[in-house]
MIZADREN-185291 format. One line per field, with one value per atom (N, C-alpha, C, O): residue number from 1; x, y, z; chain. Coordinates in pm, whole numbers, padded with zeros to 5 digits. Layout:
BEGIN
num = [NUM,...]
X = [X,...]
Y = [Y,...]
Z = [Z,...]
chaine = [A,...]
//
This chain:
BEGIN
num = [1,1,1,1,2,2,2,2,3,3,3,3,4,4,4,4,5,5,5,5,6,6,6,6,7,7,7,7,8,8,8,8,9,9,9,9,10,10,10,10,11,11,11,11,12,12,12,12,13,13,13,13,14,14,14,14,15,15,15,15,16,16,16,16,17,17,17,17,18,18,18,18,19,19,19,19,20,20,20,20,21,21,21,21,22,22,22,22,23,23,23,23,24,24,24,24,25,25,25,25,26,26,26,26,27,27,27,27,28,28,28,28,29,29,29,29,30,30,30,30,31,31,31,31,32,32,32,32,33,33,33,33,34,34,34,34,35,35,35,35,36,36,36,36,37,37,37,37,38,38,38,38,39,39,39,39,40,40,40,40,41,41,41,41,42,42,42,42,43,43,43,43,44,44,44,44,45,45,45,45,46,46,46,46,47,47,47,47,48,48,48,48,49,49,49,49,50,50,50,50,51,51,51,51,52,52,52,52,53,53,53,53,54,54,54,54,55,55,55,55,56,56,56,56,57,57,57,57,58,58,58,58,59,59,59,59,60,60,60,60,61,61,61,61,62,62,62,62,63,63,63,63,64,64,64,64,65,65,65,65,66,66,66,66,67,67,67,67,68,68,68,68,69,69,69,69,70,70,70,70,71,71,71,71,72,72,72,72,73,73,73,73,74,74,74,74,75,75,75,75,76,76,76,76,77,77,77,77,78,78,78,78,79,79,79,79,80,80,80,80,81,81,81,81,82,82,82,82,83,83,83,83,84,84,84,84,85,85,85,85,86,86,86,86,87,87,87,87,88,88,88,88,89,89,89,89,90,90,90,90,91,91,91,91,92,92,92,92,93,93,93,93,94,94,94,94,95,95,95,95,96,96,96,96,97,97,97,97,98,98,98,98,99,99,99,99,100,100,100,100,101,101,101,101,102,102,102,102,103,103,103,103,104,104,104,104,105,105,105,105,106,106,106,106,107,107,107,107,108,108,108,108,109,109,109,109,110,110,110,110,111,111,111,111,112,112,112,112,113,113,113,113,114,114,114,114,115,115,115,115,116,116,116,116,117,117,117,117,118,118,118,118,119,119,119,119,120,120,120,120,121,121,121,121,122,122,122,122,123,123,123,123,124,124,124,124,125,125,125,125,126,126,126,126,127,127,127,127,128,128,128,128,129,129,129,129,130,130,130,130,131,131,131,131,132,132,132,132,133,133,133,133,134,134,134,134,135,135,135,135,136,136,136,136,137,137,137,137,138,138,138,138,139,139,139,139,140,140,140,140,141,141,141,141,142,142,142,142,143,143,143,143,144,144,144,144,145,145,145,145,146,146,146,146,147,147,147,147,148,148,148,148,149,149,149,149,150,150,150,150,151,151,151,151,152,152,152,152,153,153,153,153,154,154,154,154,155,155,155,155,156,156,156,156,157,157,157,157,158,158,158,158,159,159,159,159,160,160,160,160,161,161,161,161,162,162,162,162,163,163,163,163,164,164,164,164,165,165,165,165,166,166,166,166,167,167,167,167,168,168,168,168,169,169,169,169,170,170,170,170]
X = [01857,01778,01794,01776,01827,01844,01716,01614,01722,01605,01602,01549,01659,01655,01521,01453,01484,01355,01378,01458,01308,01310,01187,01074,01210,01098,01093,01183,00985,00966,00857,00745,00891,00795,00793,00889,00681,00669,00633,00564,00679,00650,00626,00692,00533,00501,00548,00611,00517,00549,00661,00706,00707,00812,00762,00840,00630,00576,00597,00639,00569,00581,00727,00758,00817,00960,01002,01078,00953,00986,00936,01007,00814,00760,00844,00872,00884,00969,01099,01144,01158,01283,01262,01346,01149,01119,01099,01148,01029,01009,01144,01171,01229,01363,01439,01496,01438,01512,01454,01528,01322,01257,01296,01306,01319,01366,01509,01546,01590,01728,01820,01777,01949,02052,02051,02077,02023,02029,01953,01997,01839,01756,01680,01656,01642,01557,01639,01714,01623,01683,01571,01472,01589,01488,01509,01622,01399,01401,01292,01174,01331,01232,01183,01263,01053,00998,01028,01031,01051,01083,01222,01252,01306,01442,01456,01562,01349,01357,01321,01255,01367,01317,01276,01301,01213,01153,01256,01224,01379,01483,01516,01563,01493,01521,01439,01480,01323,01235,01287,01251,01370,01417,01500,01504,01565,01658,01590,01657,01459,01391,01279,01200,01275,01161,01054,00935,01100,01011,01010,01115,00889,00873,00782,00689,00811,00718,00694,00787,00567,00526,00462,00367,00513,00459,00411,00482,00287,00231,00128,00039,00140,00033,-00085,-00068,-00204,-00320,-00320,-00314,-00327,-00310,-00438,-00514,-00461,-00582,-00703,-00713,-00792,-00912,-00903,-00956,-00834,-00826,-00730,-00749,-00628,-00536,-00400,-00364,-00326,-00188,-00102,-00131,00001,00102,00163,00171,00206,00241,00351,00343,00452,00559,00506,00545,00418,00356,00261,00253,00191,00101,00182,00137,00299,00385,00443,00470,00461,00523,00419,00455,00292,00186,00184,00176,00193,00187,00313,00308,00426,00549,00541,00620,00446,00429,00400,00435,00337,00306,00432,00425,00545,00671,00749,00860,00693,00762,00696,00574,00778,00727,00713,00812,00591,00566,00541,00523,00540,00520,00631,00749,00593,00690,00734,00816,00682,00718,00609,00489,00653,00563,00567,00675,00449,00441,00356,00245,00410,00337,00321,00401,00219,00187,00170,00122,00210,00174,00141,00193,00052,00012,-00001,-00022,00011,-00015,-00138,-00158,-00220,-00342,-00408,-00362,-00516,-00590,-00733,-00815,-00762,-00893,-01006,-01123,-00975,-01078,-01109,-01225,-01006,-01025,-01068,-01134,-01030,-01060,-01122,-01073,-01230,-01292,-01353,-01373,-01382,-01446,-01347,-01387,-01217,-01117,-00985,-00876,-00998,-00882,-00801,-00854,-00672,-00579,-00611,-00566,-00686,-00719,-00594,-00596,-00487,-00369,-00312,-00278,-00300,-00244,-00341,-00298,-00469,-00566,-00552,-00562,-00528,-00509,-00383,-00385,-00274,-00148,-00157,-00108,-00220,-00231,-00313,-00279,-00422,-00506,-00426,-00432,-00352,-00273,-00162,-00146,-00086,00029,-00017,00050,-00127,-00175,-00225,-00212,-00283,-00323,-00201,-00211,-00086,00038,00117,00230,00057,00119,00176,00218,00178,00230,00139,00017,00198,00121,00118,00223,00000,-00014,-00006,-00072,00075,00080,00073,00080,00060,00063,-00072,-00079,-00179,-00313,-00326,-00268,-00401,-00417,-00564,-00645,-00595,-00729,-00764,-00677,-00893,-00940,-00975,-01016,-00957,-00989,-00902,-00781,-00967,-00895,-00892,-00836,-00950,-00958,-01103,-01196,-01122,-01256,-01265,-01223,-01320,-01331,-01458,-01518,-01500,-01621,-01594,-01654,-01502,-01476,-01329,-01255,-01285,-01147,-01135,-01193,-01060,-01028,-00923,-00890,-00870,-00767,-00825,-00750,-00956,-01017,-01033,-01080,-00993,-01016,-01066,-00997,-01185,-01242,-01240,-01211,-01271,-01283,-01153,-01153,-01040,-00910,-00842,-00871,-00750,-00665,-00567,-00522,-00532,-00434,-00294,-00201,-00279,-00149,-00162,-00270,-00050,-00043,-00095,-00045,-00195,-00253,-00198,-00219,-00127,-00069,-00140,-00156,-00180,-00244,-00166,-00196,-00063,00020,-00055,-00016,-00162,-00237,-00318,-00330,-00376,-00470,-00428,-00477,-00337,-00300,-00149,-00105,-00072,00073,00128,00233,00055,00098,00091,00153,00017,00004,00100,00112,00168,00250,00358,00368,00439,00551,00503,00562,00398,00345,00288,00306,00218,00162,00273,00262,00379,00491,00558,00585,00584,00647,00566,00622,00436,00349,00348,00353,00343,00335,00465,00462,00578,00707,00723,00775,00680,00684,00599,00641,00481,00392,00461,00457,00523,00588,00706,00728,00781,00894,00844,00907,00730,00670,00622,00650,00549,00489,00593,00571,00705,00814,00904,00990,00884,00967,01109,01203,01125,01260,01295,01403]
Y = [-00086,-00127,-00279,-00357,-00317,-00459,-00517,-00448,-00642,-00708,-00686,-00768,-00577,-00545,-00480,-00426,-00488,-00439,-00327,-00342,-00216,-00109,-00121,-00120,-00133,-00142,-00010,00023,00064,00194,00182,00139,00219,00202,00326,00402,00343,00441,00365,00263,00413,00341,00441,00545,00410,00498,00435,00500,00307,00238,00136,00076,00117,00019,-00111,-00190,-00136,-00263,-00276,-00381,-00169,-00175,-00192,-00263,-00127,-00143,-00288,-00345,-00347,-00488,-00581,-00672,-00557,-00639,-00621,-00717,-00496,-00469,-00549,-00604,-00556,-00631,-00781,-00848,-00832,-00975,-01005,-01106,-00917,-00934,-00933,-01019,-00837,-00829,-00960,-01016,-01008,-01130,-01251,-01343,-01253,-01366,-01372,-01481,-01257,-01256,-01308,-01374,-01279,-01328,-01260,-01182,-01291,-01248,-01099,-01062,-01015,-00870,-00822,-00731,-00884,-00847,-00718,-00638,-00700,-00588,-00483,-00515,-00357,-00245,-00169,-00129,-00148,-00077,00073,00122,00146,00293,00340,00316,00408,00472,00596,00683,00605,00712,00849,00949,00856,00985,01035,01154,00943,00979,00976,01008,00938,00915,01039,01130,01042,01144,01075,00956,01151,01092,01020,00920,01070,01009,00867,00785,00836,00701,00595,00479,00633,00537,00501,00397,00588,00569,00442,00386,00397,00284,00148,00048,00144,00015,-00003,00088,-00122,-00162,-00225,-00221,-00284,-00353,-00278,-00248,-00248,-00173,-00248,-00316,-00234,-00278,-00155,-00089,-00126,-00009,-00058,-00136,-00013,-00052,00067,00166,00057,00168,00117,00040,00159,00128,00222,00335,00174,00263,00328,00260,00459,00534,00610,00646,00632,00697,00628,00505,00702,00638,00640,00729,00539,00523,00619,00649,00667,00765,00702,00597,00773,00734,00764,00856,00686,00715,00851,00886,00927,01068,01092,01189,01006,01026,01005,01076,00906,00886,01002,01045,01051,01166,01283,01352,01306,01416,01395,01491,01269,01236,01221,01217,01212,01173,01257,01201,01390,01474,01457,01479,01419,01398,01275,01262,01185,01068,01113,01042,01230,01282,01308,01314,01325,01356,01230,01241,01113,00986,00921,00916,00871,00798,00651,00579,00608,00469,00379,00258,00435,00354,00250,00283,00124,00017,-00039,-00132,00015,-00035,-00130,-00105,-00238,-00335,-00312,-00309,-00297,-00251,-00345,-00381,-00384,-00464,-00380,-00290,-00410,-00331,-00421,-00534,-00368,-00436,-00329,-00218,-00367,-00274,-00343,-00464,-00263,-00313,-00239,-00121,-00310,-00249,-00339,-00450,-00290,-00358,-00381,-00289,-00506,-00536,-00535,-00521,-00550,-00550,-00407,-00366,-00332,-00195,-00099,00001,-00130,-00040,-00119,-00115,-00190,-00281,-00208,-00269,-00079,-00005,00060,00116,00053,00109,00031,00089,-00100,-00188,-00180,-00202,-00147,-00142,-00032,-00039,00069,00177,00240,00274,00254,00326,00263,00335,00129,00071,00085,00091,00091,00116,00256,00275,00354,00493,00504,00567,00444,00450,00374,00422,00256,00177,00250,00249,00313,00386,00496,00512,00572,00683,00632,00683,00534,00486,00415,00426,00344,00279,00384,00365,00494,00603,00666,00722,00658,00715,00613,00640,00497,00401,00275,00185,00267,00147,00027,00040,-00089,-00212,-00286,-00322,-00309,-00373,-00525,-00586,-00583,-00729,-00757,-00666,-00885,-00923,-00918,-00905,-00928,-00930,-01047,-01154,-01027,-01131,-01153,-01060,-01276,-01313,-01247,-01220,-01222,-01169,-01281,-01256,-01404,-01519,-01516,-01495,-01539,-01540,-01405,-01393,-01305,-01173,-01146,-01202,-01059,-01024,-00873,-00815,-00808,-00662,-00627,-00714,-00502,-00459,-00398,-00437,-00301,-00228,-00198,-00193,-00178,-00141,-00077,-00125,00032,00095,00013,00045,-00091,-00174,-00290,-00375,-00297,-00408,-00374,-00266,-00467,-00459,-00596,-00697,-00601,-00729,-00835,-00952,-00794,-00887,-00933,-01020,-00877,-00912,-00785,-00674,-00805,-00694,-00661,-00752,-00534,-00493,-00541,-00528,-00594,-00640,-00722,-00770,-00737,-00818,-00739,-00630,-00793,-00730,-00799,-00918,-00722,-00775,-00712,-00590,-00795,-00747,-00802,-00909,-00727,-00767,-00758,-00822,-00678,-00660,-00785,-00821,-00849,-00958,-01092,-01197,-01092,-01217,-01227,-01273,-01185,-01186,-01327,-01344,-01428,-01566,-01607,-01706,-01530,-01562,-01483,-01510,-01384,-01292,-01363,-01342,-01446,-01509,-01595,-01592,-01671,-01755,-01672,-01705,-01565,-01477,-01413,-01403,-01370,-01309,-01412,-01382,-01533,-01637,-01665,-01670,-01682,-01709,-01593,-01613,-01472,-01353,-01333,-01303,-01348,-01331,-01436,-01406,-01556,-01662,-01621,-01639,-01566,-01516,-01402,-01399,-01308,-01194,-01238,-01182,-01335,-01384,-01429,-01402,-01497,-01537,-01418,-01406,-01327,-01214,-01110,-01040,-01101,-01015,-01084,-01021,-01215,-01290,-01310,-01309,-01329,-01348,-01495,-01529]
Z = [00080,00196,00216,00123,00335,00362,00420,00429,00457,00515,00666,00741,00711,00853,00886,00798,01012,01059,01161,01254,01142,01240,01329,01280,01458,01553,01630,01707,01608,01672,01777,01747,01901,02010,02098,02105,02164,02270,02396,02390,02510,02634,02746,02752,02832,02944,03075,03158,03091,03217,03198,03296,03074,03047,02988,02936,02996,02943,02793,02745,02719,02573,02533,02438,02605,02578,02604,02525,02712,02741,02632,02591,02583,02475,02349,02278,02321,02204,02212,02112,02330,02348,02328,02270,02376,02357,02208,02158,02137,01993,01922,01838,01955,01895,01917,01824,02041,02074,02003,01966,01984,01917,01769,01713,01706,01567,01559,01462,01661,01666,01567,01482,01579,01484,01451,01336,01545,01524,01401,01331,01375,01261,01290,01200,01416,01456,01531,01623,01490,01562,01633,01571,01764,01843,01837,01843,01825,01827,01922,01898,02030,02117,02042,02007,02017,01935,01995,01923,02126,02188,02146,02159,02096,02052,01900,01847,01829,01685,01605,01655,01480,01388,01258,01238,01171,01051,00965,00902,00960,00877,00922,00842,01050,01102,01031,01025,00977,00909,00770,00716,00712,00574,00555,00446,00661,00651,00640,00618,00654,00667,00565,00540,00508,00426,00515,00485,00627,00721,00853,00910,00899,01024,01119,01077,01248,01352,01440,01486,01461,01538,01667,01664,01781,01911,01990,02007,02040,02116,02217,02181,02342,02437,02416,02371,02448,02451,02588,02690,02589,02712,02745,02656,02873,02919,02856,02865,02794,02738,02586,02520,02532,02388,02319,02202,02391,02334,02304,02356,02218,02191,02312,02388,02330,02433,02399,02281,02499,02479,02375,02300,02368,02269,02127,02035,02109,01978,01946,01831,02047,02028,01973,01881,02030,01986,01846,01775,01806,01677,01566,01448,01603,01510,01382,01272,01393,01273,01188,01067,01249,01174,01083,00989,01110,01023,00879,00784,00863,00729,00647,00524,00712,00643,00605,00552,00631,00602,00481,00471,00389,00273,00311,00320,00332,00369,00249,00265,00127,00008,-00004,00009,-00028,-00038,00096,00101,00205,00338,00388,00371,00449,00509,00660,00720,00720,00859,00943,00905,01058,01157,01283,01309,01361,01480,01601,01591,01718,01842,01945,01942,02035,02139,02272,02280,02377,02512,02562,02532,02637,02689,02791,02818,02848,02954,02905,02902,02866,02807,02909,02871,03036,03139,03184,03185,03221,03269,03161,03188,03035,02923,02808,02695,02838,02742,02622,02517,02636,02527,02432,02330,02463,02372,02378,02369,02392,02400,02271,02162,02282,02169,02068,01953,02107,02013,01950,01832,02027,01978,01851,01757,01846,01724,01607,01491,01635,01529,01472,01350,01559,01516,01431,01325,01477,01402,01270,01167,01271,01149,01044,00926,01086,00990,00922,00800,01000,00946,00854,00743,00899,00822,00694,00591,00698,00576,00476,00355,00525,00435,00369,00259,00436,00383,00299,00259,00272,00180,00243,00171,00375,00442,00422,00430,00398,00382,00515,00568,00568,00698,00688,00604,00775,00793,00942,01024,00976,01117,01186,01309,01109,01170,01267,01244,01374,01476,01511,01509,01542,01585,01719,01801,01738,01866,01964,02077,01921,02005,02132,02126,02247,02373,02443,02552,02380,02442,02480,02421,02580,02626,02637,02737,02533,02530,02453,02389,02458,02390,02254,02154,02250,02127,02113,02212,01987,01960,01824,01726,01816,01688,01613,01499,01675,01614,01534,01486,01519,01445,01298,01263,01212,01067,01024,01043,00967,00923,01033,01007,01156,01267,01329,01416,01285,01344,01395,01351,01491,01533,01421,01351,01404,01303,01340,01261,01459,01503,01629,01664,01697,01818,01937,01967,02005,02123,02248,02270,02329,02452,02572,02578,02666,02789,02908,02961,02948,03060,03193,03290,03197,03321,03356,03473,03253,03278,03219,03262,03121,03053,03031,02926,03130,03113,03087,03026,03134,03113,02965,02926,02884,02741,02653,02534,02712,02633,02552,02432,02616,02544,02428,02320,02448,02341,02228,02110,02263,02160,02077,01954,02143,02070,01979,01863,02031,01948,01822,01712,01837,01722,01624,01502,01676,01591,01514,01394,01581,01514,01404,01296,01430,01328,01207,01093,01233,01127,01050,00927,01123,01058,00972,00864,01018,00936,00800,00698,00797,00669,00591,00471,00657,00588,00542,00444,00614,00572,00470,00408,00452,00358,00408,00329,00538,00596,00610,00657]
chaine = [A,A,A,A,A,A,A,A,A,A,A,A,A,A,A,A,A,A,A,A,A,A,A,A,A,A,A,A,A,A,A,A,A,A,A,A,A,A,A,A,A,A,A,A,A,A,A,A,A,A,A,A,A,A,A,A,A,A,A,A,A,A,A,A,A,A,A,A,A,A,A,A,A,A,A,A,A,A,A,A,A,A,A,A,A,A,A,A,A,A,A,A,A,A,A,A,A,A,A,A,A,A,A,A,A,A,A,A,A,A,A,A,A,A,A,A,A,A,A,A,A,A,A,A,A,A,A,A,A,A,A,A,A,A,A,A,A,A,A,A,A,A,A,A,A,A,A,A,A,A,A,A,A,A,A,A,A,A,A,A,A,A,A,A,A,A,A,A,A,A,A,A,A,A,A,A,A,A,A,A,A,A,A,A,A,A,A,A,A,A,A,A,A,A,A,A,A,A,A,A,A,A,A,A,A,A,A,A,A,A,A,A,A,A,A,A,A,A,A,A,A,A,A,A,A,A,A,A,A,A,A,A,A,A,A,A,A,A,A,A,A,A,A,A,A,A,A,A,A,A,A,A,A,A,A,A,A,A,A,A,A,A,A,A,A,A,A,A,A,A,A,A,A,A,A,A,A,A,A,A,A,A,A,A,A,A,A,A,A,A,A,A,A,A,A,A,A,A,A,A,A,A,A,A,A,A,A,A,A,A,A,A,A,A,A,A,A,A,A,A,A,A,A,A,A,A,A,A,A,A,A,A,A,A,A,A,A,A,A,A,A,A,A,A,A,A,A,A,A,A,A,A,A,A,A,A,A,A,A,A,A,A,A,A,A,A,A,A,A,A,A,A,A,A,A,A,A,A,A,A,A,A,A,A,A,A,A,A,A,A,A,A,A,A,A,A,A,A,A,A,A,A,A,A,A,A,A,A,A,A,A,A,A,A,A,A,A,A,A,A,A,A,A,A,A,A,A,A,A,A,A,A,A,A,A,A,A,A,A,A,A,A,A,A,A,A,A,A,A,A,A,A,A,A,A,A,A,A,A,A,A,A,A,A,A,A,A,A,A,A,A,A,A,A,A,A,A,A,A,A,A,A,A,A,A,A,A,A,A,A,A,A,A,A,A,A,A,A,A,A,A,A,A,A,A,A,A,A,A,A,A,A,A,A,A,A,A,A,A,A,A,A,A,A,A,A,A,A,A,A,A,A,A,A,A,A,A,A,A,A,A,A,A,A,A,A,A,A,A,A,A,A,A,A,A,A,A,A,A,A,A,A,A,A,A,A,A,A,A,A,A,A,A,A,A,A,A,A,A,A,A,A,A,A,A,A,A,A,A,A,A,A,A,A,A,A,A,A,A,A,A,A,A,A,A,A,A,A,A,A,A,A,A,A,A,A,A,A,A,A,A,A,A,A,A,A,A,A,A,A,A,A,A,A,A,A,A,A,A,A,A,A,A,A,A,A,A,A,A,A,A,A,A,A,A,A,A,A,A,A,A,A,A,A,A,A,A,A,A,A,A,A,A,A,A,A,A,A,A,A]
//
């Protein structure tokens, strides 16, 4: 296993895919390989010690449909020894009571299966009521709101990728 990173994402409207591409480019030097979860299978996870999981929160606090379909297959993946970061896209104004729930749902499941979570982010600068993505007062990963704060996206990604490079030991 090399120090390469597998980035697995689901996308409904293309926003999460766009964020995944920006994250990949921010790492540079072909460190990150993108996998659309709708095309992935469990064996694709075996190649990576470092994972980034991207999922938009869909409808009212639900997983995006491709992740919903893949969710039970996560049980067939050995996450022990894997370091996992999460990012999500969502709308903190329109869905203030379940902002970023999807990454919280995925993080809870994957950490129960042995994945070590890194990439926690402050909630500072966000305005929402509740989220399943909170652990000890921080988001389990990078929270992106293209609907209301698209002007902050690039800076948030730059800071997060810099943090992940340290936490992944790259």
